N, CA, C and O of each residue as an XYZ file, in Angstrom:
552
protein
N      98.253     97.810     96.859
C      97.965     99.192     97.213
C      98.020    100.018     95.931
O      98.768     99.711     95.002
N      97.233    101.043     95.906
C      97.222    101.943     94.754
C      97.443    103.374     95.212
O      97.378    103.675     96.404
N      97.698    104.230     94.275
C      97.865    105.668     94.531
C      99.020    105.985     95.474
O      98.936    106.940     96.246
N     100.097    105.200     95.426
C     101.216    105.480     96.317
C     101.698    106.914     96.118
O     101.690    107.439     95.004
N     102.106    107.520     97.193
C     102.653    108.871     97.160
C     104.129    108.744     96.791
O     104.836    107.893     97.330
N     104.587    109.580     95.883
C     105.989    109.503     95.468
C     106.741    110.748     95.912
O     106.204    111.855     95.914
N     107.992    110.540     96.285
C     108.815    111.679     96.692
C     109.263    112.424     95.442
O     109.594    111.815     94.424
N     109.267    113.743     95.533
C     109.797    114.605     94.477
C     111.128    115.161     94.952
O     112.123    115.139     94.227
N     111.130    115.658     96.180
C     112.345    116.228     96.770
C     112.244    116.115     98.279
O     111.224    116.488     98.858
N     113.282    115.608     98.923
C     113.309    115.497    100.374
C     114.103    116.649    100.959
O     115.124    117.056    100.404
N     113.629    117.177    102.088
C     114.312    118.247    102.803
C     114.785    117.715    104.150
O     114.616    116.534    104.452
N     115.368    118.575    104.943
C     115.887    118.191    106.243
C     117.396    118.376    106.258
O     118.006    118.655    105.226
N     117.985    118.221    107.417
C     119.416    118.465    107.588
C     120.265    117.659    106.612
O     121.268    118.164    106.106
N     119.887    116.435    106.346
C     120.651    115.582    105.428
C     119.870    115.273    104.151
O     120.163    114.296    103.463
N     118.887    116.097    103.839
C     117.996    115.838    102.701
C     117.435    114.421    102.750
O     117.336    113.745    101.726
N     117.070    113.981    103.955
C     116.547    112.631    104.163
C     115.059    112.627    104.493
O     114.505    111.602    104.890
N     114.410    113.796    104.324
C     112.981    113.865    104.617
C     112.671    113.799    106.093
O     111.538    113.520    106.486
N     113.705    114.063    106.939
C     113.562    113.907    108.385
C     112.995    112.533    108.720
O     112.047    112.410    109.496
N     113.588    111.506    108.126
C     113.143    110.134    108.371
C     112.982    109.875    109.856
O     113.874    110.183    110.647
N     111.856    109.315    110.232
C     111.476    109.143    111.625
C     111.044    107.700    111.829
O     110.129    107.227    111.155
N     111.694    106.991    112.752
C     111.348    105.587    113.018
C     110.123    105.537    113.923
O     110.032    106.258    114.917
N     109.187    104.672    113.557
C     107.967    104.504    114.339
C     107.688    103.017    114.522
O     108.163    102.188    113.746
N     106.923    102.692    115.541
C     106.515    101.322    115.805
C     105.370    100.947    114.873
O     104.495    101.765    114.586
N     105.384     99.710    114.407
C     104.332     99.198    113.531
C     104.095     97.729    113.860
O     105.013     97.042    114.309
N     102.904     97.248    113.647
C     102.582     95.837    113.921
C     103.444     94.915    113.061
O     103.663     95.186    111.880
N     103.927     93.837    113.650
C     104.781     92.909    112.904
C     104.038     92.269    111.737
O     104.666     91.845    110.767
N     102.723     92.194    111.816
C     101.929     91.571    110.750
C     101.580     92.540    109.617
O     101.022     92.121    108.603
N     101.896     93.818    109.773
C     101.531     94.827    108.766
C     102.325     94.638    107.477
O     103.515     94.324    107.504
N     101.646     94.834    106.352
C     102.281     94.842    105.040
C     102.109     96.255    104.489
O     100.987     96.725    104.303
N     103.231     96.928    104.229
C     103.208     98.323    103.800
C     103.989     98.458    102.499
O     105.066     97.879    102.353
N     103.452     99.213    101.565
C     104.129     99.531    100.315
C     104.792    100.893    100.477
O     104.189    101.810    101.035
N     106.021    101.036     99.999
C     106.698    102.326    100.032
C     105.793    103.367     99.383
O     105.224    103.121     98.319
N     105.656    104.535    100.025
C     104.802    105.586     99.506
C     103.408    105.600    100.106
O     102.569    106.409     99.707
N     103.150    104.713    101.059
C     101.844    104.670    101.713
C     101.724    105.828    102.703
O     102.668    106.113    103.441
N     100.585    106.488    102.724
C     100.288    107.522    103.707
C     100.050    106.821    105.039
O      99.227    105.908    105.117
N     100.760    107.238    106.089
C     100.738    106.532    107.364
C     100.039    107.359    108.440
O     100.221    108.574    108.524
N      99.232    106.675    109.268
C      98.526    107.366    110.345
C      99.409    107.479    111.590
O     100.549    107.014    111.598
N      98.881    108.087    112.614
C      99.607    108.310    113.865
C      98.717    107.915    115.022
O      97.579    108.373    115.124
N      99.241    107.051    115.910
C      98.509    106.688    117.119
C      99.486    106.585    118.279
O     100.702    106.648    118.094
N      98.946    106.429    119.454
C      99.734    106.423    120.681
C     100.132    104.988    121.023
O      99.304    104.092    120.859
N     101.328    104.726    121.479
C     102.479    105.613    121.601
C     103.405    105.486    120.385
O     103.907    104.398    120.101
N     103.628    106.565    119.686
C     104.561    106.634    118.543
C     104.416    105.428    117.613
O     105.396    104.786    117.237
N     103.176    105.145    117.261
C     102.838    103.976    116.461
C     102.196    104.422    115.159
O     101.547    105.467    115.108
N     102.373    103.635    114.108
C     101.832    103.993    112.809
C     101.253    102.769    112.111
O     101.563    101.629    112.457
N     100.407    103.033    111.122
C      99.806    102.010    110.264
C      99.353    102.726    109.006
O      99.365    103.956    108.963
N      98.957    101.988    107.984
C      98.453    102.620    106.767
C      97.206    103.440    107.102
O      96.319    102.969    107.813
N      97.148    104.666    106.585
C      95.989    105.531    106.816
C      94.783    104.947    106.093
O      94.844    104.663    104.897
N      93.687    104.769    106.826
C      92.485    104.174    106.234
C      91.219    104.947    106.562
O      90.120    104.524    106.203
N      91.366    106.079    107.244
C      90.206    106.861    107.659
C      90.376    108.295    107.196
O      91.471    108.851    107.277
N      89.316    108.886    106.718
C      89.353    110.275    106.254
C      89.707    111.205    107.410
O      89.118    111.123    108.488
N      90.672    112.087    107.174
C      91.087    113.147    108.104
C      91.643    112.639    109.430
O      91.490    113.305    110.454
N      92.283    111.476    109.430
C      92.913    110.999    110.660
C      94.300    111.637    110.815
O      94.874    112.093    109.827
N      94.846    111.675    112.034
C      96.200    112.207    112.210
C      97.210    111.424    111.373
O      97.142    110.198    111.294
N      98.144    112.141    110.751
C      99.111    111.544    109.828
C     100.525    111.680    110.386
O     100.913    112.745    110.864
N     101.302    110.574    110.318
C     102.695    110.621    110.779
C     103.653    110.934    109.642
O     104.728    111.483    109.884
N     103.288    110.597    108.395
C     104.160    110.844    107.255
C     103.881    109.862    106.133
O     102.800    109.281    106.041
N     104.891    109.693    105.277
C     104.806    108.789    104.128
C     105.833    107.679    104.327
O     106.984    107.949    104.672
N     105.423    106.445    104.113
C     106.340    105.310    104.296
C     107.552    105.453    103.381
O     107.413    105.545    102.162
N     108.735    105.470    103.979
C     109.984    105.618    103.233
C     110.507    104.272    102.753
O     111.517    104.207    102.051
N     109.822    103.205    103.130
C     110.268    101.863    102.808
C     109.066    100.931    102.789
O     108.017    101.247    103.351
N     109.221     99.798    102.150
C     108.186     98.782    102.203
C     108.412     97.884    103.406
O     109.509     97.837    103.962
N     107.365     97.171    103.805
C     107.478     96.251    104.933
C     106.602     95.040    104.681
O     105.436     95.177    104.312
N     107.166     93.842    104.882
C     106.429     92.599    104.747
C     105.881     92.171    106.105
O     106.266     92.715    107.140
N     104.989     91.201    106.092
C     104.466     90.633    107.338
C     105.537     89.717    107.918
O     105.519     88.504    107.709
N     106.460     90.314    108.641
C     107.571     89.571    109.220
C     107.658     89.922    110.704
O     106.670     90.373    111.284
N     108.770     89.733    111.302
C     108.910     90.032    112.730
C     109.379     91.450    113.013
O     109.565     91.813    114.174
N     109.575     92.269    111.962
C     110.020     93.642    112.202
C     108.875     94.471    112.783
O     107.714     94.297    112.413
N     109.220     95.363    113.689
C     108.198     96.168    114.364
C     108.502     97.666    114.280
O     108.037     98.444    115.113
N     109.285     98.067    113.270
C     109.517     99.501    113.075
C     109.591     99.803    111.586
O     109.900     98.939    110.765
N     109.294    101.064    111.265
C     109.310    101.531    109.885
C     109.698    103.005    109.897
O     109.408    103.722    110.855
N     110.351    103.452    108.833
C     110.713    104.873    108.713
C     109.669    105.582    107.870
O     109.249    105.084    106.826
N     109.255    106.763    108.343
C     108.345    107.606    107.565
C     109.046    108.922    107.259
O     109.753    109.474    108.102
N     108.837    109.421    106.027
C     109.327    110.743    105.660
C     108.336    111.781    106.157
O     107.124    111.571    106.103
N     108.859    112.908    106.645
C     107.991    113.946    107.188
C     108.278    115.328    106.619
O     107.627    116.299    107.004
N     109.240    115.432    105.710
C     109.646    116.763    105.268
C     110.090    116.716    103.810
O     111.137    116.151    103.492
N     109.287    117.314    102.922
C     109.665    117.343    101.519
C     108.509    117.706    100.619
O     107.434    118.097    101.075
N     108.754    117.567     99.322
C     107.718    117.742     98.306
C     107.388    116.353     97.780
O     108.281    115.573     97.451
N     106.105    116.056     97.705
C     105.632    114.750     97.283
C     104.550    114.916     96.225
O     103.962    115.988     96.084
N     104.296    113.853     95.491
C     103.199    113.850     94.520
C     102.162    112.835     94.973
O     102.481    111.690     95.294
N     100.898    113.290     94.990
C      99.806    112.419     95.407
C      98.627    112.554     94.463
O      98.696    113.272     93.466
N      97.545    111.861     94.783
C      96.343    111.844     93.955
C      95.217    112.577     94.683
O      94.957    112.336     95.861
N      94.553    113.480     93.952
C      93.457    114.264     94.524
C      92.180    113.446     94.613
O      91.851    112.682     93.705
N      91.469    113.616     95.715
C      90.124    113.082     95.868
C      89.213    114.297     95.885
O      89.031    114.931     96.924
N      88.643    114.617     94.738
C      87.925    115.882     94.578
C      88.921    116.948     94.153
O      90.115    116.677     94.027
N      88.435    118.144     93.937
C      89.300    119.239     93.494
C      90.201    119.711     94.634
O      89.776    119.777     95.788
N      91.439    120.035     94.300
C      92.413    120.569     95.253
C      92.928    121.883     94.674
O      93.207    121.976     93.479
N      93.051    122.893     95.527
C      93.450    124.223     95.087
C      94.830    124.579     95.620
O      95.140    124.293     96.776
N      95.657    125.199     94.790
C      96.993    125.648     95.189
C      96.917    126.456     96.484
O      96.066    127.334     96.630
N      97.810    126.153     97.414
C      97.890    126.889     98.671
C      96.984    126.368     99.770
O      97.100    126.809    100.914
N      96.098    125.454     99.464
C      95.190    124.904    100.474
C      95.859    123.761    101.239
O      96.677    123.021    100.692
N      95.493    123.636    102.506
C      95.928    122.481    103.278
C      95.270    121.243    102.686
O      94.110    121.290    102.275
N      96.006    120.135    102.639
C      95.429    118.880    102.177
C      95.451    117.858    103.310
O      96.357    117.841    104.143
N      94.443    117.021    103.314
C      94.221    116.029    104.356
C      94.099    114.657    103.721
O      93.886    114.529    102.516
N      94.238    113.637    104.547
C      94.011    112.280    104.060
C      92.543    112.127    103.697
O      91.660    112.493    104.472
N      92.294    111.589    102.529
C      90.931    111.222    102.121
C      90.883    109.716    101.924
O      90.010    109.195    101.230
N      91.840    109.014    102.548
C      91.967    107.570    102.374
C      90.798    106.823    103.004
O      90.335    107.156    104.095
N      90.344    105.825    102.299
C      89.413    104.850    102.861
C      89.660    103.526    102.143
O      90.595    103.417    101.350
N      88.851    102.547    102.407
C      89.084    101.220    101.832
C      89.034    101.224    100.305
O      89.721    100.432     99.660
N      88.233    102.100     99.729
C      88.085    102.137     98.277
C      89.123    103.020     97.590
O      89.489    102.766     96.443
N      89.597    104.049     98.277
C      90.528    105.010     97.676
C      91.707    105.262     98.615
O      91.772    106.321     99.240
N      92.634    104.321     98.727
C      93.783    104.516     99.621
C      94.722    105.608     99.110
O      94.824    105.841     97.905
N      95.395    106.262    100.029
C      96.441    107.244     99.719
C      95.952    108.427     98.894
O      96.732    108.991     98.127
N      94.699    108.819     99.024
C      94.209    109.990     98.304
C      94.161    111.185     99.246
O      94.116    111.030    100.466
N      94.172    112.387     98.657
C      94.227    113.625     99.436
C      93.115    114.563     99.015
O      92.753    114.618     97.840
N      92.568    115.306     99.982
C      91.502    116.270     99.696
C      91.821    117.575    100.401
O      92.526    117.579    101.410
N      91.300    118.706     99.872
C      91.535    119.978    100.562
C      90.501    120.171    101.662
O      89.572    119.377    101.812
N      90.679    121.239    102.424
C      89.879    121.469    103.625
C      88.385    121.550    103.320
O      87.572    121.206    104.178
N      88.007    121.991    102.138
C      86.586    122.089    101.804
C      85.917    120.720    101.795
O      84.710    120.617    102.018
N      86.686    119.677    101.542
C      86.126    118.329    101.462
C      86.191    117.579    102.785
O      85.636    116.487    102.906
N      86.861    118.152    103.774
C      87.061    117.475    105.052
C      86.486    118.345    106.160
O      86.947    119.466    106.372
N      85.498    117.844    106.855
C      84.830    118.622    107.895
C      85.625    118.613    109.199
O      85.922    117.550    109.744
N      85.966    119.794    109.690
C      86.547    119.994    111.024
C      87.617    118.979    111.402
O      87.491    118.305    112.425
N      88.647    118.862    110.611
C      89.733    117.928    110.896
C      90.708    118.525    111.907
O      90.849    119.745    112.000
N      91.363    117.676    112.645
C      92.403    118.091    113.583
C      93.618    118.605    112.820
O      93.860    118.181    111.690
N      94.381    119.508    113.418
C      95.615    119.990    112.802
C      96.598    118.864    112.541
O      97.397    118.939    111.608
N      96.544    117.809    113.365
C      97.428    116.656    113.169
C      97.088    115.901    111.892
O      97.885    115.094    111.414
N      95.907    116.161    111.339
C      95.473    115.479    110.114
C      95.974    116.178    108.857
O      95.832    115.643    107.758
N      96.559    117.369    109.004
C      97.073    118.085    107.842
C      98.258    117.311    107.271
O      99.238    117.051    107.969
N      98.159    116.948    106.003
C      99.252    116.238    105.344
C     100.256    117.247    104.803
O     101.463    117.021    104.883
N      99.776    118.350    104.257
C     100.662    119.368    103.713
C      99.889    120.475    103.031
O      98.691    120.650    103.256
N     100.593    121.222    102.191
C     100.024    122.345    101.437
C     100.129    122.022     99.949
O     101.203    121.673     99.459
N      99.008    122.140     99.228
C      99.001    121.879     97.789
C      99.861    122.908     97.062
O      99.716    124.109     97.290
N     100.741    122.451     96.202
C     101.605    123.337     95.422
C     101.060    123.574     94.022
O     101.632    124.345     93.251
N      99.968    122.922     93.698
C      99.316    123.118     92.411
C      97.857    122.708     92.526
O      97.471    121.973     93.435
N      97.060    123.193     91.595
C      95.639    122.869     91.546
C      95.449    121.558     90.790
O      96.140    121.284     89.809
N      94.492    120.748     91.269
C      94.238    119.458     90.619
C      92.747    119.149     90.641
O      92.032    119.519     91.572
N      92.301    118.475     89.610
C      90.925    117.972     89.551
C      90.881    116.595     90.207
O      91.923    116.011     90.506
N      89.695    116.089     90.426
C      89.503    114.766     91.009
C      90.313    113.716     90.248
O      90.284    113.680     89.018
N      91.020    112.878     90.963
C      91.873    111.771     90.489
C      93.135    112.219     89.756
O      93.862    111.383     89.218
N      93.402    113.509     89.728
C      94.609    114.022     89.078
C      95.774    114.033     90.067
O      95.581    114.283     91.256
N      96.978    113.761     89.572
C      98.173    113.862     90.405
C      98.526    115.331     90.622
O      98.331    116.165     89.738
N      99.054    115.638     91.821
C      99.490    116.999     92.132
C     100.603    116.931     93.170
O     100.742    115.939     93.887
N     101.394    118.002     93.241
C     102.461    118.039     94.252
C     101.993    118.805     95.482
O     101.171    119.719     95.409
N     102.556    118.391     96.616
C     102.235    119.059     97.886
C     103.492    119.084     98.758
O     104.383    118.247     98.617
N     103.538    120.047     99.644
C     104.667    120.217    100.569
C     104.263    119.686    101.929
O     103.279    120.142    102.511
N     105.018    118.723    102.441
C     104.794    118.184    103.789
C     105.920    118.653    104.695
O     107.089    118.608    104.312
N     105.573    119.104    105.898
C     106.573    119.461    106.894
C     105.975    119.167    108.256
O     105.417    120.055    108.900
N     106.090    117.939    108.689
C     105.512    117.491    109.967
C     106.427    117.839    111.114
O     106.113    117.543    112.267
């Protein structure tokens, strides 16, 4: 996996990023820092589609073993990679696909996305492929 999202600062009652346990396929292989999608019921996987609903950022890695749960961070400041230009104060969405995993784009680059697809708010301006910080509060 490339472009993993890194934590800068975690918020929440215990400064734990409001870690949230979710169900995941036992065969899934996840790298810590992967942008995770959201599906029913309370299930997650690596985000692979532009502007899909997001559950958070993987707080841990996971091998293809018999485990069926993973913790995702949902509250904090993180650093990610821009897909196209990102502007300070704009909502950012998943721009992940098979070629560019874990990338983020602002609303101008994502057509009519659901509110559940909002990853966070850009805290700085970035050019395409540049790292930038964003605030997530799911």
